[in-house]
C-alpha positions as a printed Julia matrix, in Angstrom:
156×3 Matrix{Float64}:
   2.05    0.68  -12.6
   5.63   -0.23  -11.82
   6.27   -3.85  -12.78
   7.99   -4.67   -9.48
   4.81   -3.89   -7.53
   2.69   -6.11   -9.77
   5.31   -8.87   -9.51
   5.39   -8.59   -5.71
   1.59   -8.92   -5.51
   1.54  -11.84   -7.95
   4.24  -13.65   -5.94
   2.3   -13.21   -2.71
  -0.86  -14.47   -4.42
   1.01  -17.54   -5.69
   2.43  -18.32   -2.24
  -0.97  -17.97   -0.57
  -2.7   -20.07   -3.24
  -0.12  -22.81   -2.68
  -0.67  -22.66    1.07
  -4.47  -22.67    0.69
  -4.59  -25.49   -1.86
  -1.7   -27.72   -0.72
  -0.41  -27.11    2.79
  -3.61  -26.3     4.68
  -5.58  -29.31    3.37
  -2.76  -31.56    4.62
  -2.8   -29.85    8.02
  -6.58  -30.22    8.25
  -6.4   -33.89    7.3
  -3.69  -34.51    9.9
  -5.7   -32.65   12.56
  -8.91  -34.56   11.71
  -7.04  -37.84   12.24
  -6.39  -36.79   15.85
 -10.02  -37.29   16.76
 -12.61  -34.98   18.35
 -12.61  -31.77   16.3
 -14.43  -29.66   18.92
 -11.4   -29.68   21.22
  -8.71  -30.08   18.59
  -6.53  -26.96   18.69
  -4.57  -27.93   15.57
  -7.77  -28.29   13.57
  -9.21  -25.01   14.88
  -5.98  -23.13   14.1
  -5.76  -24.62   10.6
  -9.37  -23.62    9.88
  -8.7   -20.09   11.13
  -5.55  -19.86    9.0
  -7.56  -21.08    6.01
 -10.05  -18.23    6.53
  -7.26  -15.65    6.91
  -5.43  -16.85    3.79
  -8.66  -16.83    1.75
  -9.46  -13.28    2.9
  -5.94  -12.03    2.12
  -6.11  -13.63   -1.33
  -9.33  -11.73   -1.99
  -7.69   -8.45   -0.94
  -4.63   -9.04   -3.1
  -6.64   -9.99   -6.17
  -8.79   -6.89   -5.79
  -5.7    -4.68   -5.34
  -4.05   -6.2    -8.4
  -7.21   -5.62  -10.44
  -7.37   -1.99   -9.26
  -3.72   -1.38  -10.11
  -4.2    -2.79  -13.6
  -6.88   -0.15  -14.22
  -4.48    2.76  -13.57
  -3.62    4.59  -16.77
  -0.37    6.53  -16.31
  -1.37    8.8   -19.21
  -4.19   10.16  -17.02
  -1.79   11.34  -14.31
  -1.52   15.14  -14.41
   1.69   16.76  -15.64
   1.28   20.02  -13.69
   0.13   19.0   -10.21
   0.93   16.5    -7.47
  -0.2    12.94   -8.17
   1.11    9.39   -8.0
   4.84    9.28   -8.75
   5.47   12.96   -7.98
   8.56   14.07   -6.1
   7.85   17.11   -3.96
   9.81   19.43   -1.73
   7.64   20.84    1.02
   8.25   23.57    3.56
   6.92   22.55    6.97
   5.47   25.87    8.14
   5.25   24.78   11.79
   8.82   23.5    12.04
  10.5    25.82    9.56
  12.16   22.96    7.69
  12.0    21.43    4.23
  11.09   17.8     3.61
  11.14   15.8     0.4
   8.68   13.06   -0.48
   7.83   10.83   -3.37
   4.2     9.72   -3.67
   3.99    5.96   -4.2
   1.55    3.09   -3.83
   0.81    1.72   -0.37
   2.94   -1.35   -1.2
   6.04    0.83   -1.71
   5.51    3.27    1.16
   8.46    3.78    3.53
   8.27    7.1     5.38
  11.86    6.75    6.6
  13.01    6.83    2.97
  10.67    9.67    2.03
   8.26    7.36    0.18
   4.71    8.17    1.22
   1.54    6.54    0.03
  -0.99    8.5    -1.96
  -3.53    7.18    0.57
  -1.66    8.39    3.67
  -2.88   11.58    5.39
  -0.02   13.65    3.92
  -0.36   11.99    0.51
  -4.11   12.62    0.35
  -3.67   16.28    1.36
  -1.04   16.85   -1.34
  -2.92   15.3    -4.26
  -3.79   17.91   -6.87
  -1.65   20.69   -5.33
   0.77   22.83   -7.33
   3.92   24.77   -6.46
   2.96   27.59   -4.08
  -0.12   25.83   -2.7
  -0.41   24.92    0.96
  -1.72   21.69    2.41
  -3.06   21.23    5.91
  -2.6    17.74    7.31
  -4.1    16.16   10.41
  -1.32   14.06   11.97
  -1.21   12.05   15.21
   0.87   14.9    16.68
  -1.66   17.53   15.66
  -2.34   19.56   12.53
   0.57   20.55   10.29
   0.8    22.9     7.35
   3.05   22.4     4.33
   3.84   24.72    1.43
   4.71   23.07   -1.88
   8.14   24.42   -2.88
   8.94   22.24   -5.89
   7.32   19.5    -7.92
   8.61   16.88  -10.3
   5.85   14.72  -11.76
   6.03   11.09  -12.82
   6.27   12.27  -16.44
   9.43   14.3   -15.71
  11.03   11.6   -13.52
  12.95    9.43  -15.95
């Protein structure tokens, strides 16, 4: 996996761990000192934030573990997969579009970076030049024809 993605996740984990272990305990202590906890909005909000931060930390750790299991050598060299750059012909609109399949952390549709887990990304996985992909979008079904493909292995 690209190092910048791993670094981004690790930085977010560090920031959340600091908040969970340093800032939130201080907030909770301060809120407890205000008295009755049942009607103490500061205490309730700090507890809720603590739960949210703990849940997000769990998600990030799981995502980081999953990314570390990805073996780039197992990515196909002849079909669409993570890291592929593709030129598609939008059959319904009669136009060409270009995308690069990336992780969900890197996705930016405006820049042509689509996640492998997005509807278009999922429909393209495993396709080759000449194949068509039907995609269910919020604006209705669309059909794309794969015009060209450059895999992660060719993209240097």
